[in-house]
C-alpha positions in Angstrom: 103.9 26.3 62.3 107.1 26.8 60.3 108.1 30.4 59.7 107.2 31.8 56.3 110.3 32.3 54.1 110.1 35.4 51.9 112.6 38.0 50.7 113.3 40.9 53.0 112.8 43.5 50.3 110.9 43.6 47.0 112.5 42.8 43.6 112.3 46.6 42.9 114.8 47.2 45.7 117.6 45.6 43.7 117.3 48.4 41.2 117.0 51.1 43.8 120.0 49.8 45.7 122.3 50.7 42.8 123.9 54.2 43.0 122.2 56.7 40.6 125.7 57.8 39.4 128.9 55.8 39.3 131.0 58.8 40.4 128.7 59.9 43.3 130.7 58.5 46.1 134.0 59.9 45.1 132.4 63.3 44.6 131.0 63.2 48.1 134.4 62.2 49.4 136.1 65.1 47.5 134.0 67.7 49.3 136.0 67.3 52.5 139.2 68.6 50.8 138.3 71.0 48.0 140.8 73.2 46.1 141.2 76.8 47.1 144.0 79.3 46.6 145.0 78.4 50.1 144.7 74.6 49.4 146.4 74.2 46.1 146.5 70.4 46.4 142.7 70.0 47.0 140.1 68.4 44.8 138.7 70.3 41.8 135.2 69.0 41.1 133.8 69.7 37.7 131.4 66.8 37.6 128.2 68.2 39.2 125.8 70.5 37.3 125.4 73.1 40.0 126.2 76.8 39.8 128.0 78.3 42.8 128.9 81.7 41.3 126.0 83.7 42.8 125.1 81.5 45.8 125.5 84.5 48.2 123.2 86.7 46.1 120.5 84.0 46.2 120.9 83.3 49.9 120.8 87.0 50.7 117.5 87.5 48.8 116.0 84.3 50.3 116.8 85.5 53.8 115.0 88.8 53.2 111.6 87.4 52.2 108.5 88.4 54.2 107.6 86.3 57.3 105.9 83.0 56.7 102.1 83.3 56.9 100.5 81.1 59.5 98.3 79.5 56.8 101.5 78.0 55.3 101.7 75.6 58.3 98.7 73.6 57.0 98.0 71.5 54.0 97.7 73.1 50.6 97.4 72.0 47.0 100.0 69.2 46.6 100.7 70.4 43.1 101.9 73.7 44.5 100.5 76.7 46.3 98.5 79.2 44.2 101.0 81.9 45.1 104.0 80.0 43.7 102.2 78.6 40.7 101.1 82.2 39.8 104.6 83.5 40.3 106.1 80.7 38.2 103.8 81.2 35.3 104.4 85.0 35.3 108.2 84.5 35.5 108.2 81.9 32.8 106.0 84.1 30.5 108.5 87.0 30.8 111.6 84.8 30.3 111.9 81.5 28.6 108.3 81.2 27.5 108.2 84.8 26.1 107.9 83.4 22.6 104.6 81.6 23.3 101.4 82.8 21.7 99.4 81.5 24.7 100.8 82.6 28.1 101.2 79.9 30.7 98.7 80.1 33.6 98.9 78.8 37.2 96.6 75.9 36.1 99.3 74.7 33.7 101.9 74.5 36.5 102.7 71.6 38.9 105.4 72.0 41.6 107.3 68.9 42.9 110.4 68.2 44.9 112.9 68.6 42.0 112.8 67.9 38.3 113.8 64.3 39.0 110.5 63.9 40.7 108.7 65.6 37.8 110.4 63.2 35.3 109.6 60.2 37.6 106.0 61.2 37.8 105.6 61.8 34.1 107.2 58.5 33.2 105.1 56.7 35.8 101.9 58.2 34.2 102.8 57.6 30.6 104.8 54.3 30.6 104.1 50.8 31.8 107.1 48.8 33.1 109.1 47.7 30.0 108.0 50.6 27.8 110.8 52.6 26.2 111.8 56.2 26.5 114.0 57.6 23.7 116.7 60.1 24.8 118.7 62.1 22.3 122.3 61.5 23.2 124.7 62.4 24.7 122.6 63.1 27.8 122.5 63.7 31.5 123.8 60.5 33.1 121.1 60.2 35.8 118.3 60.1 33.3 118.8 56.4 33.1 118.1 56.0 36.8 115.3 58.5 36.7 113.4 56.4 34.2 114.2 52.9 35.5 114.3 53.0 39.3 110.5 53.4 40.0 108.6 53.5 36.7 110.5 50.6 35.2 110.9 52.3 31.8 113.7 51.4 29.4 116.0 54.3 28.4 117.2 54.1 24.8 119.9 56.5 23.6 119.3 58.0 20.1 122.4 59.5 18.3 121.3 62.0 15.6 124.7 63.3 14.6 127.7 61.8 12.8 130.0 64.5 14.1 131.8 62.5 16.8 134.2 65.3 17.6 131.5 67.8 18.4 128.6 65.5 19.1 126.9 68.5 17.7 123.2 68.1 16.9 122.9 71.7 15.9 123.8 71.1 12.2 121.6 68.0 11.9 118.7 68.3 9.4 115.3 67.9 11.1 114.5 65.1 8.7 117.6 63.2 9.9 116.4 63.5 13.5 113.0 62.0 12.5 114.8 59.2 10.7 116.9 58.4 13.7 113.9 58.5 16.1 112.0 56.2 13.7 115.0 53.8 13.6 115.3 53.7 17.4 111.6 53.2 17.7 111.7 50.3 15.3 114.5 48.7 17.2 112.5 49.0 20.5 109.4 47.5 18.8 111.4 44.6 17.5 112.6 44.0 21.0 109.0 43.9 22.2 108.8 47.3 23.8 106.5 50.2 23.1 108.0 53.7 22.7 106.0 56.1 24.9 108.3 59.0 25.6 111.1 61.1 24.1 113.2 63.0 26.6 115.4 65.9 25.5 117.3 68.7 27.4 117.2 72.1 25.8 119.7 73.7 26.3 121.7 70.4 26.2 123.3 68.7 29.1 126.2 67.9 28.4 126.8 69.9 25.2 125.6 73.4 26.3 123.9 73.9 23.0 120.3 74.6 21.9 118.0 72.8 19.5 116.8 74.9 16.6 113.1 75.7 16.1 113.1 73.5 13.0 114.5 70.5 15.0 112.0 70.9 17.8 109.2 71.1 15.2 110.4 67.8 13.7 110.5 66.1 17.1 107.0 67.4 18.0 105.6 66.3 14.6 107.1 62.8 15.1 105.7 62.6 18.6 102.2 63.7 17.4 102.2 61.2 14.6 103.2 58.4 16.9 101.2 59.4 20.0 104.4 59.7 22.0 105.0 62.1 24.9 107.8 64.7 24.6 109.4 65.6 27.9 111.4 68.8 27.2 113.7 69.6 30.1 114.3 73.4 29.8 115.9 73.7 33.3 118.8 75.7 31.8 116.6 78.0 29.7 117.7 81.2 31.3 121.4 80.4 31.5 122.3 81.6 28.0 125.6 83.4 28.2 126.6 83.7 24.5 124.7 84.6 21.4 123.9 81.6 19.3 122.8 82.8 15.9 122.6 79.2 14.5 119.9 78.2 17.0 118.7 80.8 19.5 116.8 79.3 22.3 113.1 78.6 21.7 110.8 76.7 24.1 109.0 73.6 22.9 105.8 75.3 24.2 106.4 78.2 21.8 106.9 75.7 18.9 103.6 74.0 19.8 101.8 77.3 19.8 103.2 78.1 16.3 102.3 74.7 14.9 98.7 75.0 16.3 98.0 77.9 14.0 98.1 75.6 10.9 96.8 72.3 12.2 93.4 70.7 12.7 91.7 71.1 16.1 92.2 67.5 17.0 95.9 67.6 16.2 96.2 70.8 18.3 94.5 69.1 21.3 96.8 66.1 20.9 99.9 68.3 21.0 98.7 69.9 24.2 98.3 66.5 25.7 101.7 65.2 24.6 104.2 68.1 25.0 105.4 68.9 28.5 108.0 71.5 29.5 110.1 71.1 32.7 111.9 73.8 34.6 113.2 74.3 38.2 115.3 76.3 40.6 118.3 74.0 40.6 120.3 75.4 37.7 119.5 79.0 36.7 119.0 79.8 40.4 121.8 77.5 41.7 119.3 76.2 44.4 119.3 72.4 43.9 119.2 71.9 47.7 115.7 73.6 47.8 114.3 70.7 45.8 111.8 72.6 43.7 111.0 71.4 40.1 108.3 72.7 37.8 106.1 71.1 35.1 104.3 73.3 32.6 101.8 71.3 30.7 98.3 71.9 29.2 97.4 68.2 29.5 94.4 67.9 31.8 94.7 64.1 32.1 98.2 64.6 33.3 97.2 67.2 35.8 94.3 65.1 37.0 96.7 62.2 37.9 99.3 64.6 39.4 96.6 65.8 41.8 96.9 62.4 43.4 100.6 61.4 43.2 102.0 64.9 43.9 101.3 64.2 47.5 104.3 62.0 47.6 106.8 64.6 46.4 105.2 67.9 47.5 107.5 70.9 48.3 107.4 72.5 51.8 105.1 75.5 51.9 107.9 77.4 53.6 110.2 76.9 50.6 107.3 77.7 48.2 106.6 80.9 50.0 110.2 82.0 49.8 110.6 81.2 46.1 107.3 82.9 45.2 108.5 86.1 46.9 111.8 85.8 45.0 110.0 85.4 41.6 107.5 88.2 42.3 110.5 90.6 42.6 110.8 91.3 38.8 113.6 93.8 39.1 115.6 91.5 41.3 115.2 88.4 39.0 116.1 90.4 36.0 119.3 91.7 37.6 120.1 88.3 39.0 119.8 86.5 35.6 121.9 89.2 34.0 124.6 88.8 36.7 124.4 85.0 36.4 124.9 85.0 32.7 127.8 87.4 33.0 129.5 85.1 35.6 128.9 82.0 33.3 130.4 83.9 30.3 133.5 84.8 32.4 133.9 81.2 33.6 133.4 79.8 30.1 135.9 82.3 28.7 138.5 81.4 31.3 138.0 77.7 30.7 138.2 77.7 27.0 141.2 80.1 27.0 143.0 77.6 29.1 141.9 74.7 27.0 143.1 76.5 23.8 146.4 77.4 25.4 147.1 73.7 26.1 145.7 72.5 22.8 142.8 70.6 24.2 139.9 70.5 21.7 136.4 71.3 22.9 132.9 71.8 21.5 131.5 75.3 21.3 128.9 76.1 24.1 126.5 78.9 24.4 124.2 77.9 27.3 124.0 76.1 30.6 127.2 75.4 32.4 128.9 72.7 30.3 131.9 72.3 28.1 132.3 69.0 26.1 136.1 68.4 25.8 138.0 65.9 23.6 140.6 64.0 25.5 141.1 61.2 23.0 144.8 62.0 22.9 144.9 60.8 26.5 143.6 57.3 25.8 146.0 54.5 26.1 143.5 52.3 24.3 140.5 53.5 22.3 137.9 51.6 24.3 135.4 52.4 27.1 137.8 50.7 29.4 140.5 53.0 28.2 138.2 55.9 29.0 137.7 54.7 32.5 141.5 54.3 32.9 142.0 57.9 31.8 139.3 59.0 34.2 141.2 57.2 36.9 144.4 59.1 36.1 142.5 62.3 36.3 141.2 61.3 39.7 144.7 60.6 40.8 145.3 64.3 40.1 142.3 65.1 42.4 140.2 66.2 39.4 136.7 65.1 38.8 135.1 65.2 35.3 132.2 63.2 33.9 133.3 60.5 31.5 131.5 60.7 28.1 130.5 57.1 28.4 128.3 58.0 31.4 126.6 60.4 29.0 126.2 57.8 26.2 128.8 59.5 24.0 129.4 58.0 20.6 133.1 57.3 21.1 135.4 57.0 24.1 137.6 59.9 25.1 135.1 62.8 25.6 134.4 64.3 29.0 131.8 66.8 30.4 133.1 69.8 32.3 130.7 71.5 34.7 132.4 74.8 34.9 130.2 76.6 37.5 130.4 74.2 40.5 133.7 75.5 41.9 132.6 79.1 41.6 136.1 80.1 40.6 137.7 81.0 37.3 141.2 80.3 38.8 140.1 76.8 39.7 139.2 76.2 36.1 142.7 77.2 35.0 144.3 74.9 37.5 142.0 72.1 36.4 143.1 72.4 32.8 146.7 72.3 33.9 146.0 69.0 35.6 144.2 67.7 32.5 147.1 68.7 30.3 149.6 67.0 32.7 147.6 63.7 32.5 147.2 63.8 28.7 150.9 64.6 28.3 151.8 61.5 30.3 150.0 59.1 28.0 
């Protein structure tokens, strides 16, 4: 009998074999020779959204948690231990969900191995392959991979602002946001694809700004009218280092609670089933290596399905125990968040002072760990290829930034700066000197 000829791997593997980020490999290479005051020629990496300023404080607290109970060695709820889900709901209620009329409960919480796993699961449960997810742009570059690699959804950027220099959605009228969402949905429909999700990050990655309550209300109204799920990634919700009077942070969950007071019961139930809030320990707590993401949702159908598929992305009981103990220490978490925001404010101040000194335009940030900078003066040609060429010249100076094209910016020449990864204000000043050198050589 002749051997059966068949592919070694599935068709899905072709998608999975592509790197999730185009700049991942060079970032990993740079880690072997990082800048320090004793290594002035080393790499300065400002391309990864991690916060290194208070790593020692986090590690010290994690190392002092009570001993692991023997019960943690066995199976538990794959959606998260009751201890951690209780601790998460209490922490969320006293911080970024404090504006909610209905406090979150442990039953609303699902724990998974990072927010990427949360997004993957939600898209898997709400989209069929070929369905579309709208993402308000510019956005986190890896969202494209998160949506496509397993669930097979189609990410579609939606630009809601005409302010190219700022890419600033903060001044956009809520009605304009709804119009742009409708336009994008119509385009997807014309291409034969259903719109099933909207994904936003609030505060924004890469802009470091927050959506206003009126804007969130408009998005939620649009989702409810169209029966579309809203995945609101609030993973930077407690990293708010400057007052933003134009749009103080408000959670999508709080907006839903406010809207429920004046809508019919069936509409209120629909909103509960469609609006989902994401959080995690990777950003505010600088602990991306612990792989612990959080979903807060009142949708029972979603939770029913997660009770099955959470098995594939459950978090170690040891990690859950340590994180629960950390969150239960209210005095420590309050002090930590205050210290973290002070560190972010200092870093942002040092970065923007250096940018202003060298005449490099930048958007105004108030949250997260991002600064959106305008390097169009450094373009030798005003194309996406020209942006890549400029990025290459920055790399030659051993400097890593995220090109705006990776974030689906509206125009070439913008770059995302992640100003907390190096954990050093001096590194930021040196980075800007390298940027200025490259721009001046154009």
